Structures are given as structure tokens and as C-alpha cells.
N, C-alpha and C positions, 0 to 999 in steps of 0.2 A: 478575554483569547478566545478565538476559537478552538474546540479543542478534541483532540478525535483520539480512539484507541489506538496506540501502538501496538500493533502487529509481530511477533514472532513468525516472522519466514523470511524467507528469500528476496531478496530484492531483485524484481525483474522491471525489466523495460518493454512493452510492445510496443515497436517501431510500427506506424502505417506510414510507408513512404505517398503512400496516390494510389498504390497499383500491388505494392506486397508485403506480407509480415515480416520482420524478421527482430530481434532482441537480443539487449545486451546489460550487464550487470548493474551492479555497483557502481565501480570505474573499471575505465580500458581494460587492466589488466585482470577480471571478474573470468571463471569460467563458472558454466554449471557442468555435475554432474551425468558424466553421458547419457545413465538415464534417468533423468530429469529433464537436461537437455530433448530427451527423445518426447519426453512426455511433451512440454512447453512444443514442438515442432504438431505433435499429433493431434494433439487441441487447438493449436492457431492457426499453422498454416496451412487450417481446408481450404476447400474451396467456398466450403457453407463461412463458416466466420469470415473468414477473407470479404467473403461478398456482401457478410451483416459489419462490417466495420465499411466498405465502399461506401453502404447504402448511407448511412450516419456523417461522416463526417466530410465523402465525395475524394474530390485530391488537396485534401490538405495534406499535410505533410505535421504527424502529433506525435507523441510519445505518451506511453497509458503507463506510468509508476505505479510498481503495485507490489505486493507481498505474495511470491508463491506459497503454497504449503505442499510442505516436503517432507514425510514420516521420515527421515534419514538422516534430515538438519535441525526440524522445528517442533514444537510443539502442534499438533495434530489439530487441534480445533475439532476432533469429530465431524471433519470436513471430507469430501473427496481426495484423495491423493491429488498432487497438482492444482489445487484449485488458486484461483489468484482473487484476490480482495483488491478493488483500485481504489487508490488513495490521490493519486494526481495527472492531469493532463497539461502537456505544454506542447504548444505552438515550435516545429522545429523554426518554421520560417521567422520569426519573432523574436526567441525566447521566452516568451512570455507565457505562466502558467494558467490554465484559464480558473472564473467561478470558482467556484467549491458547489453554485446552485448545475450547474451545465456539467460537474465532475460526477454529483449525487444522477442528474439527467440519465448521464452515457452509462453510467455501470446501470442502472434499468435498464436501459435501451441492447447490451450490449450481452447483460445474463450476468452480470458482476456482481459479489457482496460489495460492501463499504462501508468501513467503520463508523462507527457510532459518535455523534456530533454534539455536543452542545458548549455551553459559552460557561465561562473560568475564570476567577482571577490566576494569576500565578500563586499567592496563599490557599486559596482554594484548592488547586491543581495540586498543591506537595502533599495537603492534609489527605485527601482523595487517594492518592497515591497508597501516602502510609497506612490507608487499612488495609491494605492488599488486596482489592474487589478482584471480584468473578470477571470476566471477558464480559462483552455485550452480544458479542459475533455467537461465543460458547460458553451459557454459565459452567459449564463443569470443568475449566480453564483458567486457573488465575490470569489477569491480564498483567500486559509486560509493563503497560506503562500508558502515558497520553504525552501526543504530538500537541503543542500550543502553537497556533498564529497569532500574529495583528488581523484585525476586522479589515481594515487594511495593508495588504503587502506590504512590506517594509522590504527596502535592499540594501547591500552594501556590496560595492565592488559589482553591481551586477547580480547577487546571488539572494537569494530571501533568507529572511533571518527567522528561523525554527528555533524553540527550547524541546527540548525532549526531554520528561519524568519521569526517571523510571523505579521500579517497585524496589529492582536489586541494591537502588541506592541510599533504600532505606529498613535496609532485612539482613540478617544473620546469611548468605548465598550459599554457603557452605549448609547448610540448613531449607536452604528455601525450594519447594516444589511446585512447579507451575502445576503440577496438573492436580484438578481439585479433591 
């Protein structure tokens, strides 16, 4: 499997419709806290950022999926408030997700962090998570877990098959601290 670090963040979709930026949460009912919503607008609904996105994507309609880091809700990772960690890009026209190499390239071009990535079997991933590893993004924080994808995207009813392995599933959660 292709394995990336699972980031403890607020699920954010940055939507580019070919002209402007908007935002979506994890579900249709998701709402961002007012302070965090203002942060998203101030960082990503700017002419500077929209120009950068337009230069890279042109008129392609895409959704940039990532985790937003907010001190109020998540582990802070030592990043500035609101840091966005890009992990996926989806074409709104076709519904297809971009290949990993293009997501990493887009992250670099747009100035986003991207989760560490490697190859593992499911058994290797489970054993790794059981060690309660440090985050590769910020070694002062314990890793939340791993996200596993097949090297060739598999789909079920039009949706991708993704496996998540979380550290909390293998530890005494009451006594587990994410900060190192």
C-alpha cells in the first residue's frame, strides 16, 4: 500500500471553480468555527493566492483536500495557526482523484506541506502504528496514525477504498497524550 501519515486536523476542501475559491468541510453539514472560517478566508480568498491557483490549475475545477491545523481543535504540530496540509486533489468535472506525484507537485507549487509517504503492507503498517511513532511533520508530536491506499486506486460504488490505522486503536486512550 501507499502509506501517508494521518494528520490530526480539521478536514478542509479548498474549492477552485476556475474563477474563485470557496470552502467545504468533511460533510455537507460541516461548519467551521467562526474564527477558523475567517482565517481560511484571509489566507486563501486573497487575490495573491487565487492568482497562484489560477496560474497552476487554470480553468480546471478542482477540490484541494487537506487538514487545517487549529489550536482550538487539533494537535498544533508547531505550525502557524491554520496551516493547511494537502493530501488529495479531485477533479470536479470527472470526480477522479489526481495521481500522488501530481498532488505532491501541486503542494510544492502552492506552498503547502504534504504528509510523509512510504510503502508498507497492512501488517507492517499495524506494527508501525503500535510503536506510537512521532509525527514526520513535527517530531514533537505523536503520530495520529496512517492512511493506506492501494497503488492502483480501487473503487467501490464510485468511491475509493482507503484504510486508516489509528494509534488510539492500539493504546489506552485515557492515558495517551499526542504531545511528546
